[in-house]
C-alpha positions as CSV (number, residue, x, y, z in Angstrom):
1,M,56.4,36.0,114.7
2,K,58.3,34.1,117.5
3,L,58.6,35.8,120.8
4,R,61.0,34.5,123.5
5,I,63.0,35.4,126.6
6,E,66.8,35.5,126.9
7,P,67.4,36.9,130.4
8,G,70.6,38.6,131.2
9,D,72.8,41.2,129.4
10,I,71.3,42.7,126.3
11,T,74.9,43.6,125.0
12,R,75.6,39.9,124.5
13,V,72.3,39.0,122.7
14,R,72.8,38.2,119.2
15,A,70.2,39.9,116.9
16,D,69.8,42.0,113.8
17,A,68.8,45.0,116.1
18,L,69.2,45.6,119.8
19,V,66.7,48.2,121.3
20,N,68.4,50.8,123.6
21,A,66.2,52.2,126.6
22,A,67.9,55.6,125.9
23,N,67.3,59.0,127.4
24,S,66.2,61.9,125.1
25,G,69.7,63.2,124.8
26,L,71.1,60.0,123.1
27,L,74.3,60.6,124.6
28,G,74.6,57.6,126.9
29,G,73.7,57.2,130.5
30,G,73.1,54.5,133.1
31,G,71.5,51.1,132.9
32,V,70.8,49.8,129.7
33,D,71.8,52.9,127.9
34,G,75.3,52.9,129.4
35,A,75.9,49.3,128.7
36,I,75.1,49.6,125.2
37,H,77.2,52.7,124.7
38,R,80.2,51.1,126.7
39,V,80.3,47.9,125.0
40,G,79.1,49.2,121.5
41,G,82.0,51.7,121.6
42,P,82.5,55.4,120.4
43,T,80.8,54.8,116.9
44,I,77.3,54.7,118.5
45,L,77.8,58.1,120.3
46,A,79.2,59.6,117.1
47,E,76.2,58.4,115.3
48,C,73.9,59.7,118.0
49,R,75.6,63.1,117.9
50,E,75.1,63.3,114.4
51,I,71.3,62.6,114.8
52,R,71.0,65.1,117.3
53,A,72.8,67.9,115.3
54,R,70.9,67.1,112.0
55,D,67.4,65.9,113.1
56,L,66.8,66.2,116.8
57,P,68.3,69.4,118.5
58,D,65.8,69.1,121.3
59,G,66.4,65.3,121.7
60,L,64.3,62.3,120.9
61,P,60.8,62.5,122.3
62,A,59.4,59.7,124.6
63,G,57.6,56.9,122.5
64,Q,59.7,57.7,119.2
65,A,62.8,55.6,117.8
66,V,65.9,56.2,115.8
67,A,68.6,53.8,114.7
68,T,72.3,53.8,114.7
69,G,74.9,51.3,113.7
70,A,75.8,48.9,116.5
71,G,79.6,49.4,116.8
72,D,81.2,46.4,118.5
73,L,77.7,44.8,119.6
74,P,76.8,41.4,118.2
75,A,74.0,43.2,116.0
76,R,73.8,45.4,112.9
77,W,71.8,48.3,114.5
78,V,70.9,49.7,117.7
79,I,67.4,51.2,117.9
80,H,67.3,53.9,120.5
81,T,63.8,54.6,122.0
82,V,62.8,56.9,125.1
83,G,60.4,55.3,127.6
84,P,58.3,57.4,129.8
85,V,58.8,57.8,133.3
86,W,56.0,56.0,135.3
87,S,53.3,58.0,136.9
88,A,50.8,57.2,139.5
89,T,48.6,60.0,138.4
90,E,48.7,60.1,134.7
91,D,48.5,57.0,132.4
92,R,51.4,56.9,130.0
93,S,50.8,53.4,128.7
94,A,50.3,54.5,125.2
95,T,53.8,56.1,125.2
96,L,55.4,53.1,126.6
97,A,53.5,50.9,123.9
98,S,54.7,53.4,121.2
99,C,58.4,52.6,121.9
100,Y,57.8,49.0,121.2
101,R,55.6,49.9,118.1
102,E,58.0,52.4,116.8
103,S,61.1,50.4,117.3
104,L,59.4,47.4,115.4
105,R,58.5,49.7,112.6
106,L,62.0,51.1,112.2
107,A,63.4,47.5,112.5
108,V,61.2,46.4,109.5
109,S,62.3,49.5,107.5
110,L,65.9,48.5,108.3
111,G,65.4,44.9,107.2
112,A,65.9,43.4,110.6
113,R,64.5,40.0,111.2
114,T,65.2,39.7,114.9
115,V,65.1,42.3,117.5
116,A,65.9,42.2,121.0
117,F,64.3,44.5,123.7
118,P,65.1,45.3,127.2
119,A,62.3,46.1,129.7
120,I,61.7,49.7,128.7
121,S,60.9,52.1,131.5
122,A,61.2,49.4,134.2
123,G,64.5,50.4,135.5
124,V,65.3,53.8,136.6
125,Y,61.9,55.1,135.0
126,G,60.0,53.3,137.7
127,W,57.5,51.4,135.7
128,P,56.0,48.5,137.5
129,I,57.6,45.4,136.1
130,D,54.4,43.3,135.5
131,D,52.6,46.1,133.7
132,A,55.9,46.9,131.7
133,A,56.0,43.2,130.5
134,R,52.3,43.0,129.6
135,I,52.6,46.3,127.6
136,A,55.8,45.0,125.8
137,V,54.4,41.7,125.0
138,T,50.9,42.7,124.0
139,T,52.3,45.5,121.7
140,C,54.8,43.2,120.0
141,R,52.1,40.7,119.3
142,E,49.9,43.3,117.9
143,V,52.6,45.0,115.7
144,G,54.6,42.1,114.5
145,G,56.6,42.5,111.3
146,V,59.9,40.7,112.2
147,E,60.6,37.0,112.5
148,E,61.6,37.0,116.2
149,V,61.3,39.3,119.1
150,I,63.7,38.4,122.1
151,F,62.8,40.0,125.5
152,V,66.0,40.6,127.6
153,P,64.8,41.1,131.2
154,F,67.4,41.8,133.8
155,G,66.8,40.1,137.1
156,E,64.6,37.4,138.5
157,A,61.5,39.5,139.0
158,A,61.7,40.9,135.4
159,E,62.1,37.5,134.0
160,A,59.2,36.1,135.8
161,A,57.2,39.0,134.9
162,F,57.9,38.4,131.0
163,R,57.3,34.7,131.3
164,A,53.8,35.5,133.0
165,A,53.2,37.9,130.2
166,L,54.2,35.5,127.4
167,D,51.8,32.8,129.0
168,D,48.8,35.0,128.9
């Protein structure tokens, strides 16, 4: 499996599946989640509402993943996963790793060969970027299953962290 970095805007990355750093409500929000819903258009939100009504009335738990179509995005699917909020007093690393693991497993079941990931939990959820990048790269290497994983860090610090994680 090839791992590479394509820094910038995940909504412009061409991949079979784009991973959305969603909130548990699956109804859009800020950051990556808001951008994916904005650029992808209303069909993504409609599918998310259907998933909530049919399968997840209490929302998507952290560390799990569900898929919708990609609407107007340059992909076939959007895989929505909810990262944990970082905590200085509780180790939530296993939940963050589960976001990558479950997203890759779902991508494989859909038939995706290429998957693009943002830096899950490293934005508003406060996860330190160096640790977030390490967990992302390590987990994707362990799980595999697709031909290519594209990490899409936003900003210079995130890009540097992912480059360092890939070099380890």
